[in-house]
PDBQT receptor file of N, H, CA, C and O in Angstrom, charges set to zero:
ATOM      1  N   UNK A   1      52.402 -73.619   6.852  1.00  0.00    +0.000 N 
ATOM      2  CA  UNK A   1      52.148 -72.427   6.247  1.00  0.00    +0.000 C 
ATOM      3  C   UNK A   1      53.020 -72.611   4.681  1.00  0.00    +0.000 C 
ATOM      4  O   UNK A   1      54.202 -72.915   4.523  1.00  0.00    +0.000 OA
ATOM      5  N   UNK A   2      52.253 -72.390   3.916  1.00  0.00    +0.000 N 
ATOM      6  H   UNK A   2      51.292 -72.143   4.044  1.00  0.00    +0.000 HD
ATOM      7  CA  UNK A   2      53.224 -72.216   2.399  1.00  0.00    +0.000 C 
ATOM      8  C   UNK A   2      54.281 -71.140   2.290  1.00  0.00    +0.000 C 
ATOM      9  O   UNK A   2      54.295 -69.970   2.673  1.00  0.00    +0.000 OA
ATOM     10  N   UNK A   3      55.428 -72.119   1.457  1.00  0.00    +0.000 N 
ATOM     11  H   UNK A   3      55.416 -73.069   1.145  1.00  0.00    +0.000 HD
ATOM     12  CA  UNK A   3      56.124 -70.913   0.964  1.00  0.00    +0.000 C 
ATOM     13  C   UNK A   3      55.380 -70.223  -0.215  1.00  0.00    +0.000 C 
ATOM     14  O   UNK A   3      54.426 -70.695  -0.834  1.00  0.00    +0.000 OA
ATOM     15  N   UNK A   4      56.011 -68.968  -0.424  1.00  0.00    +0.000 N 
ATOM     16  H   UNK A   4      56.785 -68.585   0.079  1.00  0.00    +0.000 HD
ATOM     17  CA  UNK A   4      55.782 -68.053  -1.746  1.00  0.00    +0.000 C 
ATOM     18  C   UNK A   4      56.572 -67.810  -2.415  1.00  0.00    +0.000 C 
ATOM     19  O   UNK A   4      57.429 -66.979  -2.115  1.00  0.00    +0.000 OA
ATOM     20  N   UNK A   5      56.550 -68.678  -3.954  1.00  0.00    +0.000 N 
ATOM     21  H   UNK A   5      55.854 -69.353  -4.198  1.00  0.00    +0.000 HD
ATOM     22  CA  UNK A   5      58.073 -67.840  -4.800  1.00  0.00    +0.000 C 
ATOM     23  C   UNK A   5      58.015 -66.409  -5.698  1.00  0.00    +0.000 C 
ATOM     24  O   UNK A   5      57.391 -66.339  -6.757  1.00  0.00    +0.000 OA
ATOM     25  N   UNK A   6      58.494 -65.685  -5.321  1.00  0.00    +0.000 N 
ATOM     26  H   UNK A   6      59.001 -65.742  -4.461  1.00  0.00    +0.000 HD
ATOM     27  CA  UNK A   6      58.637 -64.348  -5.167  1.00  0.00    +0.000 C 
ATOM     28  C   UNK A   6      60.265 -64.204  -7.390  1.00  0.00    +0.000 C 
ATOM     29  O   UNK A   6      61.491 -64.146  -7.300  1.00  0.00    +0.000 OA
ATOM     30  N   UNK A   7      59.780 -64.205  -8.225  1.00  0.00    +0.000 N 
ATOM     31  H   UNK A   7      58.783 -64.253  -8.298  1.00  0.00    +0.000 HD
ATOM     32  CA  UNK A   7      60.686 -64.358  -8.883  1.00  0.00    +0.000 C 
ATOM     33  C   UNK A   7      61.256 -63.482  -9.524  1.00  0.00    +0.000 C 
ATOM     34  O   UNK A   7      60.529 -63.201 -10.477  1.00  0.00    +0.000 OA
ATOM     35  N   UNK A   8      62.274 -62.816  -9.534  1.00  0.00    +0.000 N 
ATOM     36  H   UNK A   8      62.865 -63.045  -8.761  1.00  0.00    +0.000 HD
ATOM     37  CA  UNK A   8      63.320 -61.239  -9.855  1.00  0.00    +0.000 C 
ATOM     38  C   UNK A   8      62.790 -60.881 -11.516  1.00  0.00    +0.000 C 
ATOM     39  O   UNK A   8      62.433 -61.509 -12.513  1.00  0.00    +0.000 OA
ATOM     40  N   UNK A   9      62.869 -60.330 -11.350  1.00  0.00    +0.000 N 
ATOM     41  H   UNK A   9      63.158 -59.820 -10.540  1.00  0.00    +0.000 HD
ATOM     42  CA  UNK A   9      62.937 -59.415 -13.295  1.00  0.00    +0.000 C 
ATOM     43  C   UNK A   9      63.987 -58.780 -12.918  1.00  0.00    +0.000 C 
ATOM     44  O   UNK A   9      64.176 -58.097 -11.911  1.00  0.00    +0.000 OA
ATOM     45  N   UNK A  10      64.742 -59.071 -13.883  1.00  0.00    +0.000 N 
ATOM     46  H   UNK A  10      64.589 -59.626 -14.701  1.00  0.00    +0.000 HD
ATOM     47  CA  UNK A  10      65.596 -57.510 -14.539  1.00  0.00    +0.000 C 
ATOM     48  C   UNK A  10      65.895 -57.354 -15.370  1.00  0.00    +0.000 C 
ATOM     49  O   UNK A  10      66.396 -58.072 -16.236  1.00  0.00    +0.000 OA
ATOM     50  N   UNK A  11      65.543 -55.896 -15.278  1.00  0.00    +0.000 N 
ATOM     51  H   UNK A  11      65.136 -55.313 -14.575  1.00  0.00    +0.000 HD
ATOM     52  CA  UNK A  11      65.900 -54.790 -16.221  1.00  0.00    +0.000 C 
ATOM     53  C   UNK A  11      67.060 -54.164 -17.075  1.00  0.00    +0.000 C 
ATOM     54  O   UNK A  11      66.935 -53.110 -16.453  1.00  0.00    +0.000 OA
ATOM     55  N   UNK A  12      67.892 -53.934 -17.791  1.00  0.00    +0.000 N 
ATOM     56  H   UNK A  12      67.994 -54.791 -18.296  1.00  0.00    +0.000 HD
ATOM     57  CA  UNK A  12      68.868 -53.142 -18.046  1.00  0.00    +0.000 C 
ATOM     58  C   UNK A  12      68.503 -51.749 -18.278  1.00  0.00    +0.000 C 
ATOM     59  O   UNK A  12      67.677 -51.302 -19.074  1.00  0.00    +0.000 OA
ATOM     60  N   UNK A  13      69.161 -51.215 -17.558  1.00  0.00    +0.000 N 
ATOM     61  H   UNK A  13      69.833 -51.577 -16.912  1.00  0.00    +0.000 HD
ATOM     62  CA  UNK A  13      69.332 -49.461 -18.062  1.00  0.00    +0.000 C 
ATOM     63  C   UNK A  13      68.818 -48.830 -19.161  1.00  0.00    +0.000 C 
ATOM     64  O   UNK A  13      68.105 -47.833 -19.272  1.00  0.00    +0.000 OA
ATOM     65  N   UNK A  14      69.623 -50.081 -20.483  1.00  0.00    +0.000 N 
ATOM     66  H   UNK A  14      70.202 -50.891 -20.393  1.00  0.00    +0.000 HD
ATOM     67  CA  UNK A  14      69.251 -49.386 -21.228  1.00  0.00    +0.000 C 
ATOM     68  C   UNK A  14      68.351 -49.976 -21.985  1.00  0.00    +0.000 C 
ATOM     69  O   UNK A  14      68.640 -50.183 -23.164  1.00  0.00    +0.000 OA
ATOM     70  N   UNK A  15      67.152 -50.346 -21.503  1.00  0.00    +0.000 N 
ATOM     71  H   UNK A  15      66.918 -50.178 -20.546  1.00  0.00    +0.000 HD
ATOM     72  CA  UNK A  15      65.945 -50.543 -21.621  1.00  0.00    +0.000 C 
ATOM     73  C   UNK A  15      64.835 -49.917 -21.515  1.00  0.00    +0.000 C 
ATOM     74  O   UNK A  15      63.721 -50.057 -22.019  1.00  0.00    +0.000 OA
ATOM     75  N   UNK A  16      65.492 -48.910 -20.482  1.00  0.00    +0.000 N 
ATOM     76  H   UNK A  16      66.397 -48.797 -20.073  1.00  0.00    +0.000 HD
ATOM     77  CA  UNK A  16      64.737 -47.814 -20.044  1.00  0.00    +0.000 C 
ATOM     78  C   UNK A  16      64.822 -46.484 -20.641  1.00  0.00    +0.000 C 
ATOM     79  O   UNK A  16      65.816 -45.785 -20.839  1.00  0.00    +0.000 OA
ATOM     80  N   UNK A  17      63.283 -46.214 -20.949  1.00  0.00    +0.000 N 
ATOM     81  H   UNK A  17      62.475 -46.782 -20.787  1.00  0.00    +0.000 HD
ATOM     82  CA  UNK A  17      63.251 -44.912 -22.107  1.00  0.00    +0.000 C 
ATOM     83  C   UNK A  17      62.902 -43.287 -20.623  1.00  0.00    +0.000 C 
ATOM     84  O   UNK A  17      61.856 -43.090 -20.004  1.00  0.00    +0.000 OA
ATOM     85  N   UNK A  18      64.191 -42.495 -20.540  1.00  0.00    +0.000 N 
ATOM     86  H   UNK A  18      65.040 -42.655 -21.043  1.00  0.00    +0.000 HD
ATOM     87  CA  UNK A  18      64.674 -40.851 -20.082  1.00  0.00    +0.000 C 
ATOM     88  C   UNK A  18      63.050 -40.941 -20.611  1.00  0.00    +0.000 C 
ATOM     89  O   UNK A  18      62.469 -41.542 -21.514  1.00  0.00    +0.000 OA
ATOM     90  N   UNK A  19      62.411 -39.408 -18.849  1.00  0.00    +0.000 N 
ATOM     91  H   UNK A  19      62.883 -38.919 -18.116  1.00  0.00    +0.000 HD
ATOM     92  CA  UNK A  19      61.386 -39.217 -19.359  1.00  0.00    +0.000 C 
ATOM     93  C   UNK A  19      61.600 -37.709 -19.009  1.00  0.00    +0.000 C 
ATOM     94  O   UNK A  19      62.600 -37.635 -18.295  1.00  0.00    +0.000 OA
ATOM     95  N   UNK A  20      60.976 -36.307 -19.264  1.00  0.00    +0.000 N 
ATOM     96  H   UNK A  20      60.163 -36.367 -19.844  1.00  0.00    +0.000 HD
ATOM     97  CA  UNK A  20      61.278 -35.159 -19.188  1.00  0.00    +0.000 C 
ATOM     98  C   UNK A  20      60.998 -35.082 -17.553  1.00  0.00    +0.000 C 
ATOM     99  O   UNK A  20      60.455 -36.049 -17.019  1.00  0.00    +0.000 OA
ATOM    100  N   UNK A  21      61.283 -34.201 -16.951  1.00  0.00    +0.000 N 
ATOM    101  H   UNK A  21      61.725 -33.416 -17.384  1.00  0.00    +0.000 HD
ATOM    102  CA  UNK A  21      60.765 -34.254 -15.331  1.00  0.00    +0.000 C 
ATOM    103  C   UNK A  21      59.997 -33.046 -14.891  1.00  0.00    +0.000 C 
ATOM    104  O   UNK A  21      60.809 -32.147 -15.111  1.00  0.00    +0.000 OA
ATOM    105  N   UNK A  22      59.201 -32.629 -14.529  1.00  0.00    +0.000 N 
ATOM    106  H   UNK A  22      58.542 -33.359 -14.351  1.00  0.00    +0.000 HD
ATOM    107  CA  UNK A  22      58.786 -30.976 -14.525  1.00  0.00    +0.000 C 
ATOM    108  C   UNK A  22      59.027 -30.838 -12.539  1.00  0.00    +0.000 C 
ATOM    109  O   UNK A  22      58.983 -31.577 -11.555  1.00  0.00    +0.000 OA
ATOM    110  N   UNK A  23      59.310 -29.236 -12.913  1.00  0.00    +0.000 N 
ATOM    111  H   UNK A  23      59.346 -28.636 -13.713  1.00  0.00    +0.000 HD
ATOM    112  CA  UNK A  23      59.809 -29.235 -11.464  1.00  0.00    +0.000 C 
ATOM    113  C   UNK A  23      58.925 -28.011 -10.164  1.00  0.00    +0.000 C 
ATOM    114  O   UNK A  23      58.946 -26.782 -10.097  1.00  0.00    +0.000 OA
ATOM    115  N   UNK A  24      58.304 -28.952  -9.389  1.00  0.00    +0.000 N 
ATOM    116  H   UNK A  24      58.287 -29.951  -9.444  1.00  0.00    +0.000 HD
ATOM    117  CA  UNK A  24      57.764 -27.320  -8.641  1.00  0.00    +0.000 C 
ATOM    118  C   UNK A  24      58.985 -26.432  -8.032  1.00  0.00    +0.000 C 
ATOM    119  O   UNK A  24      58.901 -25.204  -8.025  1.00  0.00    +0.000 OA
ATOM    120  N   UNK A  25      60.012 -27.049  -7.572  1.00  0.00    +0.000 N 
ATOM    121  H   UNK A  25      60.080 -28.046  -7.578  1.00  0.00    +0.000 HD
ATOM    122  CA  UNK A  25      60.838 -25.830  -7.119  1.00  0.00    +0.000 C 
ATOM    123  C   UNK A  25      62.640 -27.150  -7.839  1.00  0.00    +0.000 C 
ATOM    124  O   UNK A  25      63.251 -28.127  -7.404  1.00  0.00    +0.000 OA
ATOM    125  N   UNK A  26      62.689 -26.365  -8.910  1.00  0.00    +0.000 N 
ATOM    126  H   UNK A  26      62.194 -25.572  -9.263  1.00  0.00    +0.000 HD
ATOM    127  CA  UNK A  26      63.875 -26.920  -9.510  1.00  0.00    +0.000 C 
ATOM    128  C   UNK A  26      65.969 -26.173  -8.671  1.00  0.00    +0.000 C 
ATOM    129  O   UNK A  26      66.533 -25.094  -8.492  1.00  0.00    +0.000 OA
ATOM    130  N   UNK A  27      66.209 -27.397  -8.507  1.00  0.00    +0.000 N 
ATOM    131  H   UNK A  27      65.751 -28.273  -8.653  1.00  0.00    +0.000 HD
ATOM    132  CA  UNK A  27      65.893 -28.867  -8.974  1.00  0.00    +0.000 C 
ATOM    133  C   UNK A  27      65.525 -29.719  -6.866  1.00  0.00    +0.000 C 
ATOM    134  O   UNK A  27      66.157 -30.478  -6.131  1.00  0.00    +0.000 OA
ATOM    135  N   UNK A  28      64.838 -29.328  -6.814  1.00  0.00    +0.000 N 
ATOM    136  H   UNK A  28      64.325 -28.711  -7.411  1.00  0.00    +0.000 HD
ATOM    137  CA  UNK A  28      64.816 -29.943  -5.264  1.00  0.00    +0.000 C 
ATOM    138  C   UNK A  28      63.663 -30.715  -5.616  1.00  0.00    +0.000 C 
ATOM    139  O   UNK A  28      64.045 -31.878  -5.754  1.00  0.00    +0.000 OA
ATOM    140  N   UNK A  29      62.104 -30.594  -5.882  1.00  0.00    +0.000 N 
ATOM    141  H   UNK A  29      61.794 -29.650  -5.770  1.00  0.00    +0.000 HD
ATOM    142  CA  UNK A  29      61.259 -30.913  -6.113  1.00  0.00    +0.000 C 
ATOM    143  C   UNK A  29      60.448 -31.308  -6.973  1.00  0.00    +0.000 C 
ATOM    144  O   UNK A  29      59.471 -30.604  -7.230  1.00  0.00    +0.000 OA
ATOM    145  N   UNK A  30      60.628 -32.372  -7.545  1.00  0.00    +0.000 N 
ATOM    146  H   UNK A  30      61.421 -32.944  -7.337  1.00  0.00    +0.000 HD
ATOM    147  CA  UNK A  30      60.018 -32.545  -8.497  1.00  0.00    +0.000 C 
ATOM    148  C   UNK A  30      58.271 -32.892  -8.789  1.00  0.00    +0.000 C 
ATOM    149  O   UNK A  30      57.728 -33.600  -7.941  1.00  0.00    +0.000 OA
ATOM    150  N   UNK A  31      57.518 -32.454  -9.838  1.00  0.00    +0.000 N 
ATOM    151  H   UNK A  31      57.959 -31.879 -10.528  1.00  0.00    +0.000 HD
ATOM    152  CA  UNK A  31      56.364 -32.936  -9.512  1.00  0.00    +0.000 C 
ATOM    153  C   UNK A  31      55.649 -34.012  -9.918  1.00  0.00    +0.000 C 
ATOM    154  O   UNK A  31      55.477 -34.045 -11.136  1.00  0.00    +0.000 OA
ATOM    155  N   UNK A  32      55.038 -35.164  -9.118  1.00  0.00    +0.000 N 
ATOM    156  H   UNK A  32      55.178 -35.137  -8.128  1.00  0.00    +0.000 HD
ATOM    157  CA  UNK A  32      54.474 -36.503  -9.868  1.00  0.00    +0.000 C 
ATOM    158  C   UNK A  32      55.875 -37.089  -9.280  1.00  0.00    +0.000 C 
ATOM    159  O   UNK A  32      56.512 -37.865  -9.992  1.00  0.00    +0.000 OA
ATOM    160  N   UNK A  33      56.287 -36.788  -8.200  1.00  0.00    +0.000 N 
ATOM    161  H   UNK A  33      55.769 -36.158  -7.622  1.00  0.00    +0.000 HD
ATOM    162  CA  UNK A  33      58.259 -37.620  -7.347  1.00  0.00    +0.000 C 
ATOM    163  C   UNK A  33      57.376 -37.407  -5.770  1.00  0.00    +0.000 C 
ATOM    164  O   UNK A  33      56.639 -36.559  -5.267  1.00  0.00    +0.000 OA
ATOM    165  N   UNK A  34      58.222 -39.302  -5.230  1.00  0.00    +0.000 N 
ATOM    166  H   UNK A  34      58.821 -39.991  -5.639  1.00  0.00    +0.000 HD
ATOM    167  CA  UNK A  34      57.947 -38.952  -4.109  1.00  0.00    +0.000 C 
ATOM    168  C   UNK A  34      59.428 -37.833  -3.647  1.00  0.00    +0.000 C 
ATOM    169  O   UNK A  34      60.562 -37.906  -4.121  1.00  0.00    +0.000 OA
ATOM    170  N   UNK A  35      58.773 -36.585  -2.301  1.00  0.00    +0.000 N 
ATOM    171  H   UNK A  35      57.852 -36.526  -1.916  1.00  0.00    +0.000 HD
ATOM    172  CA  UNK A  35      59.859 -35.938  -2.103  1.00  0.00    +0.000 C 
ATOM    173  C   UNK A  35      59.823 -36.407  -0.557  1.00  0.00    +0.000 C 
ATOM    174  O   UNK A  35      58.763 -36.631   0.028  1.00  0.00    +0.000 OA
ATOM    175  N   UNK A  36      61.192 -36.540   0.087  1.00  0.00    +0.000 N 
ATOM    176  H   UNK A  36      62.053 -36.358  -0.388  1.00  0.00    +0.000 HD
ATOM    177  CA  UNK A  36      61.272 -36.815   1.360  1.00  0.00    +0.000 C 
ATOM    178  C   UNK A  36      61.842 -35.674   2.164  1.00  0.00    +0.000 C 
ATOM    179  O   UNK A  36      63.053 -35.483   2.053  1.00  0.00    +0.000 OA
ATOM    180  N   UNK A  37      61.136 -34.882   2.965  1.00  0.00    +0.000 N 
ATOM    181  H   UNK A  37      60.153 -35.037   3.055  1.00  0.00    +0.000 HD
ATOM    182  CA  UNK A  37      61.766 -33.953   3.812  1.00  0.00    +0.000 C 
ATOM    183  C   UNK A  37      62.467 -34.500   5.106  1.00  0.00    +0.000 C 
ATOM    184  O   UNK A  37      62.202 -35.599   5.595  1.00  0.00    +0.000 OA
ATOM    185  N   UNK A  38      63.169 -33.829   5.488  1.00  0.00    +0.000 N 
ATOM    186  H   UNK A  38      63.385 -32.937   5.090  1.00  0.00    +0.000 HD
ATOM    187  CA  UNK A  38      63.772 -34.428   6.404  1.00  0.00    +0.000 C 
ATOM    188  C   UNK A  38      64.450 -33.626   7.481  1.00  0.00    +0.000 C 
ATOM    189  O   UNK A  38      64.413 -32.425   7.211  1.00  0.00    +0.000 OA
ATOM    190  N   UNK A  39      65.182 -33.954   8.845  1.00  0.00    +0.000 N 
ATOM    191  H   UNK A  39      65.213 -34.929   9.065  1.00  0.00    +0.000 HD
ATOM    192  CA  UNK A  39      65.668 -32.369   9.154  1.00  0.00    +0.000 C 
ATOM    193  C   UNK A  39      64.819 -32.890  10.630  1.00  0.00    +0.000 C 
ATOM    194  O   UNK A  39      63.851 -33.650  10.588  1.00  0.00    +0.000 OA
ATOM    195  N   UNK A  40      65.397 -32.314  11.919  1.00  0.00    +0.000 N 
ATOM    196  H   UNK A  40      66.183 -31.696  11.953  1.00  0.00    +0.000 HD
ATOM    197  CA  UNK A  40      65.799 -32.733  13.245  1.00  0.00    +0.000 C 
ATOM    198  C   UNK A  40      64.286 -32.007  13.102  1.00  0.00    +0.000 C 
ATOM    199  O   UNK A  40      63.749 -31.521  12.107  1.00  0.00    +0.000 OA
ATOM    200  N   UNK A  41      63.552 -32.188  15.245  1.00  0.00    +0.000 N 
ATOM    201  H   UNK A  41      63.988 -32.583  16.054  1.00  0.00    +0.000 HD
ATOM    202  CA  UNK A  41      62.732 -31.461  15.214  1.00  0.00    +0.000 C 
ATOM    203  C   UNK A  41      62.508 -29.986  15.418  1.00  0.00    +0.000 C 
ATOM    204  O   UNK A  41      63.427 -29.278  15.828  1.00  0.00    +0.000 OA
ATOM    205  N   UNK A  42      61.530 -29.587  15.193  1.00  0.00    +0.000 N 
ATOM    206  H   UNK A  42      60.783 -30.162  14.859  1.00  0.00    +0.000 HD
ATOM    207  CA  UNK A  42      61.412 -27.456  14.866  1.00  0.00    +0.000 C 
ATOM    208  C   UNK A  42      62.742 -27.174  13.902  1.00  0.00    +0.000 C 
ATOM    209  O   UNK A  42      63.453 -26.189  14.104  1.00  0.00    +0.000 OA
ATOM    210  N   UNK A  43      62.938 -27.863  13.134  1.00  0.00    +0.000 N 
ATOM    211  H   UNK A  43      62.361 -28.663  12.970  1.00  0.00    +0.000 HD
ATOM    212  CA  UNK A  43      63.627 -26.789  11.860  1.00  0.00    +0.000 C 
ATOM    213  C   UNK A  43      62.731 -26.992  11.030  1.00  0.00    +0.000 C 
ATOM    214  O   UNK A  43      63.146 -27.708  10.119  1.00  0.00    +0.000 OA
ATOM    215  N   UNK A  44      60.884 -26.465  10.830  1.00  0.00    +0.000 N 
ATOM    216  H   UNK A  44      60.547 -25.883  11.570  1.00  0.00    +0.000 HD
ATOM    217  CA  UNK A  44      60.155 -25.900  10.292  1.00  0.00    +0.000 C 
ATOM    218  C   UNK A  44      59.579 -26.604   8.511  1.00  0.00    +0.000 C 
ATOM    219  O   UNK A  44      59.320 -26.031   7.452  1.00  0.00    +0.000 OA
ATOM    220  N   UNK A  45      59.577 -28.498   9.052  1.00  0.00    +0.000 N 
ATOM    221  H   UNK A  45      59.788 -28.963   9.912  1.00  0.00    +0.000 HD
ATOM    222  CA  UNK A  45      59.200 -29.043   8.458  1.00  0.00    +0.000 C 
ATOM    223  C   UNK A  45      58.287 -29.150   7.909  1.00  0.00    +0.000 C 
ATOM    224  O   UNK A  45      58.193 -29.073   6.684  1.00  0.00    +0.000 OA
ATOM    225  N   UNK A  46      57.145 -29.413   8.906  1.00  0.00    +0.000 N 
ATOM    226  H   UNK A  46      57.222 -29.476   9.901  1.00  0.00    +0.000 HD
ATOM    227  CA  UNK A  46      55.909 -28.640   8.931  1.00  0.00    +0.000 C 
ATOM    228  C   UNK A  46      55.449 -27.478   8.028  1.00  0.00    +0.000 C 
ATOM    229  O   UNK A  46      54.639 -27.593   7.108  1.00  0.00    +0.000 OA
ATOM    230  N   UNK A  47      56.199 -26.108   8.487  1.00  0.00    +0.000 N 
ATOM    231  H   UNK A  47      56.857 -26.015   9.234  1.00  0.00    +0.000 HD
ATOM    232  CA  UNK A  47      55.609 -25.209   7.667  1.00  0.00    +0.000 C 
ATOM    233  C   UNK A  47      55.845 -25.173   6.436  1.00  0.00    +0.000 C 
ATOM    234  O   UNK A  47      54.932 -24.598   5.844  1.00  0.00    +0.000 OA
ATOM    235  N   UNK A  48      56.770 -25.575   5.678  1.00  0.00    +0.000 N 
ATOM    236  H   UNK A  48      57.512 -26.042   6.158  1.00  0.00    +0.000 HD
ATOM    237  CA  UNK A  48      58.078 -25.687   4.912  1.00  0.00    +0.000 C 
ATOM    238  C   UNK A  48      56.666 -26.701   3.689  1.00  0.00    +0.000 C 
ATOM    239  O   UNK A  48      56.105 -26.452   2.622  1.00  0.00    +0.000 OA
ATOM    240  N   UNK A  49      56.660 -27.464   4.363  1.00  0.00    +0.000 N 
ATOM    241  H   UNK A  49      57.116 -27.666   5.230  1.00  0.00    +0.000 HD
ATOM    242  CA  UNK A  49      55.278 -28.638   3.365  1.00  0.00    +0.000 C 
ATOM    243  C   UNK A  49      54.250 -28.197   3.081  1.00  0.00    +0.000 C 
ATOM    244  O   UNK A  49      53.658 -28.603   2.081  1.00  0.00    +0.000 OA
ATOM    245  N   UNK A  50      53.488 -26.755   4.290  1.00  0.00    +0.000 N 
ATOM    246  H   UNK A  50      53.968 -26.425   5.102  1.00  0.00    +0.000 HD
ATOM    247  CA  UNK A  50      52.868 -26.469   4.194  1.00  0.00    +0.000 C 
ATOM    248  C   UNK A  50      52.244 -25.272   3.455  1.00  0.00    +0.000 C 
ATOM    249  O   UNK A  50      51.111 -24.984   3.070  1.00  0.00    +0.000 OA
ATOM    250  N   UNK A  51      53.744 -24.559   3.413  1.00  0.00    +0.000 N 
ATOM    251  H   UNK A  51      54.665 -24.792   3.726  1.00  0.00    +0.000 HD
ATOM    252  CA  UNK A  51      53.595 -23.198   3.021  1.00  0.00    +0.000 C 
ATOM    253  C   UNK A  51      53.315 -23.590   1.417  1.00  0.00    +0.000 C 
ATOM    254  O   UNK A  51      52.480 -23.107   0.652  1.00  0.00    +0.000 OA
ATOM    255  N   UNK A  52      54.389 -24.721   1.162  1.00  0.00    +0.000 N 
ATOM    256  H   UNK A  52      55.067 -25.113   1.783  1.00  0.00    +0.000 HD
ATOM    257  CA  UNK A  52      54.685 -25.280  -0.652  1.00  0.00    +0.000 C 
ATOM    258  C   UNK A  52      52.817 -25.555  -1.082  1.00  0.00    +0.000 C 
ATOM    259  O   UNK A  52      51.976 -24.983  -1.775  1.00  0.00    +0.000 OA
ATOM    260  N   UNK A  53      52.860 -26.418  -0.447  1.00  0.00    +0.000 N 
ATOM    261  H   UNK A  53      53.544 -26.883   0.116  1.00  0.00    +0.000 HD
ATOM    262  CA  UNK A  53      51.134 -27.169  -0.336  1.00  0.00    +0.000 C 
ATOM    263  C   UNK A  53      50.272 -25.809  -0.405  1.00  0.00    +0.000 C 
ATOM    264  O   UNK A  53      49.359 -25.985  -1.213  1.00  0.00    +0.000 OA
ATOM    265  N   UNK A  54      50.232 -24.493   0.160  1.00  0.00    +0.000 N 
ATOM    266  H   UNK A  54      50.974 -24.350   0.816  1.00  0.00    +0.000 HD
ATOM    267  CA  UNK A  54      49.175 -23.409   0.460  1.00  0.00    +0.000 C 
ATOM    268  C   UNK A  54      49.718 -22.852  -1.256  1.00  0.00    +0.000 C 
ATOM    269  O   UNK A  54      48.872 -22.446  -2.053  1.00  0.00    +0.000 OA
ATOM    270  N   UNK A  55      51.286 -22.920  -1.640  1.00  0.00    +0.000 N 
ATOM    271  H   UNK A  55      51.973 -23.249  -0.993  1.00  0.00    +0.000 HD
ATOM    272  CA  UNK A  55      51.463 -21.788  -2.596  1.00  0.00    +0.000 C 
ATOM    273  C   UNK A  55      50.748 -22.192  -4.292  1.00  0.00    +0.000 C 
ATOM    274  O   UNK A  55      50.400 -21.420  -5.186  1.00  0.00    +0.000 OA
ATOM    275  N   UNK A  56      50.722 -24.076  -4.221  1.00  0.00    +0.000 N 
ATOM    276  H   UNK A  56      51.005 -24.703  -3.495  1.00  0.00    +0.000 HD
ATOM    277  CA  UNK A  56      50.406 -24.314  -5.505  1.00  0.00    +0.000 C 
ATOM    278  C   UNK A  56      49.159 -24.831  -5.208  1.00  0.00    +0.000 C 
ATOM    279  O   UNK A  56      48.818 -25.771  -5.925  1.00  0.00    +0.000 OA
ATOM    280  N   UNK A  57      48.041 -24.325  -3.975  1.00  0.00    +0.000 N 
ATOM    281  H   UNK A  57      48.318 -23.561  -3.392  1.00  0.00    +0.000 HD
ATOM    282  CA  UNK A  57      46.165 -24.266  -4.415  1.00  0.00    +0.000 C 
ATOM    283  C   UNK A  57      46.442 -22.804  -4.394  1.00  0.00    +0.000 C 
ATOM    284  O   UNK A  57      46.657 -22.640  -5.595  1.00  0.00    +0.000 OA
ATOM    285  N   UNK A  58      46.557 -21.851  -3.957  1.00  0.00    +0.000 N 
ATOM    286  H   UNK A  58      46.382 -21.983  -2.981  1.00  0.00    +0.000 HD
ATOM    287  CA  UNK A  58      46.172 -20.548  -4.537  1.00  0.00    +0.000 C 
ATOM    288  C   UNK A  58      46.861 -20.036  -5.522  1.00  0.00    +0.000 C 
ATOM    289  O   UNK A  58      46.764 -18.861  -5.875  1.00  0.00    +0.000 OA
ATOM    290  N   UNK A  59      47.807 -21.107  -6.174  1.00  0.00    +0.000 N 
ATOM    291  H   UNK A  59      47.885 -22.062  -5.888  1.00  0.00    +0.000 HD
ATOM    292  CA  UNK A  59      47.311 -20.462  -7.938  1.00  0.00    +0.000 C 
ATOM    293  C   UNK A  59      47.294 -20.977  -8.933  1.00  0.00    +0.000 C 
ATOM    294  O   UNK A  59      47.637 -20.624 -10.062  1.00  0.00    +0.000 OA
ATOM    295  N   UNK A  60      46.787 -22.056  -8.445  1.00  0.00    +0.000 N 
ATOM    296  H   UNK A  60      46.508 -22.342  -7.528  1.00  0.00    +0.000 HD
ATOM    297  CA  UNK A  60      45.607 -23.016  -9.082  1.00  0.00    +0.000 C 
ATOM    298  C   UNK A  60      43.687 -22.353  -8.452  1.00  0.00    +0.000 C 
ATOM    299  O   UNK A  60      42.556 -22.750  -8.731  1.00  0.00    +0.000 OA
ATOM    300  N   UNK A  61      43.978 -21.726  -7.949  1.00  0.00    +0.000 N 
ATOM    301  H   UNK A  61      44.897 -21.403  -7.722  1.00  0.00    +0.000 HD
ATOM    302  CA  UNK A  61      42.296 -21.680  -7.344  1.00  0.00    +0.000 C 
ATOM    303  C   UNK A  61      41.423 -20.329  -7.624  1.00  0.00    +0.000 C 
ATOM    304  O   UNK A  61      41.438 -19.301  -6.946  1.00  0.00    +0.000 OA
ATOM    305  N   UNK A  62      40.579 -20.625  -8.922  1.00  0.00    +0.000 N 
ATOM    306  H   UNK A  62      40.567 -21.459  -9.473  1.00  0.00    +0.000 HD
ATOM    307  CA  UNK A  62      39.658 -18.672  -8.365  1.00  0.00    +0.000 C 
ATOM    308  C   UNK A  62      39.207 -18.124  -7.526  1.00  0.00    +0.000 C 
ATOM    309  O   UNK A  62      38.022 -18.374  -7.305  1.00  0.00    +0.000 OA
ATOM    310  N   UNK A  63      39.708 -17.401  -6.895  1.00  0.00    +0.000 N 
ATOM    311  H   UNK A  63      40.671 -17.198  -7.075  1.00  0.00    +0.000 HD
ATOM    312  CA  UNK A  63      39.449 -16.090  -5.566  1.00  0.00    +0.000 C 
ATOM    313  C   UNK A  63      38.210 -15.772  -5.940  1.00  0.00    +0.000 C 
ATOM    314  O   UNK A  63      37.584 -14.905  -5.330  1.00  0.00    +0.000 OA
TER     315      UNK A  63
């Protein structure tokens, strides 16, 4: 088996430009970013996520 060399590229924080964040629910759920919903079984994670999804679909959908 051949070894593959991976080069690590370092980026200085000063080289990164900041971007404004749009919020679905400030300051917990940003648009276009990864959000992790964690909790114990039975806490209502699925219900919460489905309600958030429904609220967004119902706002943007013509009825």
